[in-house]
C-alpha positions, 0 to 999 in steps of 0.5 A, a space after each residue: 445525427 450531430 455526434 458530441 465528438 465531431 466539432 460543429 460550427 454555425 453557419 448562416 441561417 443557423 444550419 449546424 455542420 461538422 467541422 470534420 476534425 483538424 484537417 484542413 481544406 488547401 486552397 485548390 479544393 476550397 475553390 472547387 467547392 465554391 466553383 461547384 455550388 456557384 456554377 452547378 449546385 443553384 438549386 437548393 434549399 441551402 443558402 450559398 453559405 450553408 451548401 459551402 459549410 456541408 461541402 466543407 464538412 466532406 472534405 475534411 471527412 474524407 481526408 482520410 481516404 484522399 487518393 483512394 478510388 471506389 466502385 458503386 453501382 446503380 441501375 440505369 435512370 436518369 438519376 443515376 446517370 447524373 450521380 455518374 456524370 457529375 456528382 461523383 466528379 463534384 465528389 472527386 474534386 472537394 474530397 480527393 476519392 475518385 468514385 467510378 459510378 457504374 450504371 448497369 441493368 436492374 437485374 445486373 444490380 441484383 445478380 451482382 449484390 446477390 453473389 456478393 451476399 452469398 460468396 462474401 467477395 466484395 465486387 463494388 463497394 456500394 449498391 443502389 438497391 431497390 428497397 423492395 429487398 429490403 426483408 432479404 436486407 434485414 434476414 441474411 446478417 450480411 448487410 449494414 445496419 446503418 442505424 448501428 454504423 452512424 452510432 459507432 464506426 460511421 459516428 465520425 462520417 455521417 454528415 450532421 445535416 443528413 436531417 433523415 426526417 426529411 427524406 420521404 421514403 425513409 419508412 421503407 428502408 426501415 426494419 421491424 426492429 427500427 433500424 435504417 438498412 438502406 439510405 433513400 437516394 431515388 423515388 418514383 411511384 406508380 400512377 394513373 395516366 391519361 390524355 387530359 386534352 381528350 377528358 376535356 372535349 365536350 364532344 367526347 364527354 357528351 359520347 361517354 355520358 350518353 353511353 356509360 351514364 356517367 361522366 367522363 373524368 378520372 376513374 377511382 375505380 376499376 369499373 370506370 377504367 375498364 368502361 374508359 378504355 372500351 370508350 377509346 379502343 371501340 367506340 371512339 377508334 380514332 382522333 385527329 385521324 390517328 387510330 387511338 387505344 384506351 389502355 396501354 401495358 406490355 405481355 411479353 414473356 420477360 423478367 419485366 413482366 414480373 415487376 408489372 405484377 408485383 409492383 402492386 397490382 394485385 394490392 390495387 385489387 384489394 387482395 391483401 390487408 390494410 395497412 401503410 406502408 406495408 399490409 399486415 399480416 397479408 401483404 401485397 405479395 399476398 404473404 402472410 406473416 405471424 406477429 413475429 414478422 416470419 412468413 408463414 404462407 403464401 397460398 390460402 391453403 396457409 393464410 396466404 392470398 396469391 391465389 386469392 379470389 381478388 388476386 385471380 380477379 385482378 389478373 383475369 383484368 390484366 389479361 383481359 384489357 391487354 387483349 382488347 383494349 391495347 395496341 395489338 403490339 403491346 402483347 409483345 413488348 418489355 417495360 422498356 419498349 412499352 414505356 415510351 409508347 403514351 408519349 407518341 400520342 395515341 393512348 388515352 390512358 394507362 392505369 399503371 404508369 411510372 413516373 420515372 416517365 415523366 421527364 421523357 413525356 415533356 419534350 415540346 416535340 412529342 404529340 403529348 405536349 404542346 408548343 411550350 412543352 406544357 403537358 397535355 396529359 395529367 397523372 393521377 392517383 391509380 383507381 382501385 378495384 373491388 376488393 380495396 378497403 380504406 387503409 390500405 395501400 394504393 399503389 407502388 413506389 420504387 425507392 432506390 437505396 444505398 446498400 452496404 455489405 460487410 464484405 466490403 473492406 471497411 475503408 473502402 465502405 466508409 468512403 463509400 458511405 460518404 459518396 452515398 450522403 453526398 449524392 443525397 445532401 440537400 446541397 445537391 438533391 434539389 438540382 439533382 432532383 430537376 435532372 432525374 424527377 425522382 424526389 427523395 427530399 421533403 424540403 425539395 418537394 415543397 421548394 419554390 423551384 418546384 412550384 414553378 415547376 409544378 405546371 410543367 409536370 402534369 401533376 408530379 409535384 401535387 401528387 407528392 405534396 398531398 398526404 396521400 403520396 404515402 399510400 404508394 409503397 414499396 414491397 415490404 418486409 414480408 418478402 424473404 428473399 426478393 432476388 430468388 422469389 421475384 422471378 417466380 412472378 414472370 415465370 407462373 404468370 407469364 403463361 397466363 397473359 399468353 393464354 396457355 393456362 388460366 389466371 387461377 392456375 397461374 397464381 396456384 403455381 406462383 403460390 406454391 412456388 413461393 411457399 416452397 421457396 420460402 420453406 426450403 430457405 427455412 430449412 437451409 437455416 439461411 437467415 439469422 432473423 425472422 426466418 419462414 415458419 410455414 403454417 401446415 395447410 388448410 382447406 382454404 374455405 378456413 382462411 376464406 372465412 375468417 376476417 380480412 385477407 384472403 377475401 372470399 370472391 365478391 357476387 359482384 366484381 364489377 359495382 357502378 363506375 366512379 370518376 371525378 373531373 381532374 381539377 376537382 380531385 387535385 383540390 380535394 388532394 391539396 386542401 387535405 395536405 398540410 406543408 412539411 
């Protein structure tokens, strides 16, 4: 991103940083830069001299916008609260641009974004929007193409040390045209969580071995997960006087129930096609695209897999496990209510656990940590279902990313672009990571600081250092309108969770709803590119007999359970990886 029109100066250790033009830095801002580096941004992969040089670039580049006030928005995560409480204040003192970084609900972020896209009225100057909406952004023509902007109108306002190759999630915010549409600012995965201390108990290991014929360990397939869930909920029932359960989930009819499903639950079972980051031609929503990246259907009758046998298996297991092995109150919980439950100390494992909860799991006062805050739990790769095959994604990652729209006045948009870059710059990114535990840079993940912290984070660092991390991916480019299509998941699948309809009926309704909506959007001619072109409906057997997804029903959906010792698994993971 180094541009020839920017004066470049070489600072200590060889970091190239732009001089930002002829603008001088006054004593007040220079003092602010040094104070922030020395007192707040103490953890960084850059040297002090490099940090100062990077912040001086921001001070110079922002000179045309001094005195401006801008509004940005993000959902309520610790990472974004740090951006609001610390980074916005630092940016203001260094650049003279006042940033109000609003924290609102995730659904409200999407609603405001959708309103701005449709109305052309500027609501916020920049959004932190999940990369799940990448399919939306590439199609509507209202989202700023960052690659083009950085080469043109933002050439003089793009940080020379931004180092896009250092971002671990940049592939998820890139369109089929190879252009970057969003800039990652936080990232967390959906992994398997379990009570390592319980799994290490010899009495429980012996009981499990006698009952199931194999070792109690990290499950690598859904059969083993189900066996372990049954073991703790039905046969162990109580540990140290506390009623325990072998599974945790949530099932209330609520928008967050949709996240539970479209965050790769069907692909974990093996519903889609091989391909990382996104299954090709069938993705983790079950939507098939043609060779021109045009969605052609979600229903099996159109070549999709949303209502395929693998999907039915996945939803059936979710419903059965919630009913049989989770605490009874879990069925009436939302995502936010269920998230803290494992920290209370009565859950043995959770197949679908977001690493965003890591920080909340390390308080020394919790039943799941020792007196020094060291975790009694661990996170590990998610087990996969019987339809899964090599080369498929394994699970989900949330990648909150800076997103800009052409309805924002150019000066406000450029000032917001400067703040977005500031929030991910190497000067501040490691310190931000320590507060929110949502990594975005390889250099931070492999830093000595993270090495020292690793034992207290229950496998988070090891996961992100493993080459297998790239098998956990967000929703991809096959989904043409995420804000409109995502609600269809909870609206159609909630009746299956509550037992009102069968999983097959619920998925048939979902697939039909997705197809109908894609068809209506195509007919409305709202997309500038990659518009849906639905296949004609055919007998589902035609597609089920074709190679790949959608896949026919397996005769045996419950193969033998398989587990692996946690320490062995982590050794194998790390042995497979190489330093970035």
